[in-house]
N, C-alpha and C positions, 0 to 999 in steps of 0.2 A: 379457497386458499390454495389451491391447485394453482391458480392464475399468480399469485402473490407470490408463489416459491420460484415459478419459473421466470417471474420478471426480475426475483432476485438473483437468481442463477445469471441472465442474461447481463443485468449491469454489473455485477461479479466479474464475467468476463470480459466485456467491454471496457471497464476499469483497467483491469489487467493486462491487457491486450495494448491498451493505451499508453498506458505507463513504460511497459516495456521497449515500445517502437519508438516513444519520444526522447529518451536518454541517449544523447550521441557514444560513443565510445571516446575513452580517455586516450590522447595521443601516448606512442610509446617514450618512455624515459628516454632523456639525452644519454647518448654514450658516456662514458668517463666515470670519474669514481665518486661523484658528487653525492654529498651524505643524504641524510632524510630530509623530505621537504615539510616534514612540519616539527612543531616543539610541543610537547614533549615525543623523544623516537619513537615510542611506541604507538603508531597512526593506527588506530582503527576507523574504517571508513563506515558511513552509514548514509545507504542508498536506499534502494527501494523497501528493504525491511519496514521503516517508520512508516512509509506514504500506503504498505498494506495495512499494516497492523490500525493506521488510522482509518482506513476504508473497512477493515471487519469490523473496527468497533462501534463505527457510526452505523452500520447496515444491522447488527446485533442491537444497537439501544433503538433503531428503529422499529425491531420486530417487536420487541419489549413494550413498547410505547402504544404499537397497535395492539399487542395483545390486552395489556391495561385498559385501554379505551374500551376494545371490543367487551370485556369483561365487565367494566364499569357499566356498560349499556345493557346489559341480561340482568 
């Protein structure tokens, strides 16, 4: 179980590092009084939060499946 937790921790670290370095920064907004660039106006960006949520959910499901299979064999 120690090896599994170490692999899980390393995978989570590598995933978070690769996602944070692979997303380029957005260019600055153009000067002037241009309005909102999306419709409807209260724009809410969804970026890394969804990726981390999916990754954590997949890791959690994998651990639950591993535990279930381990318990079924015993």
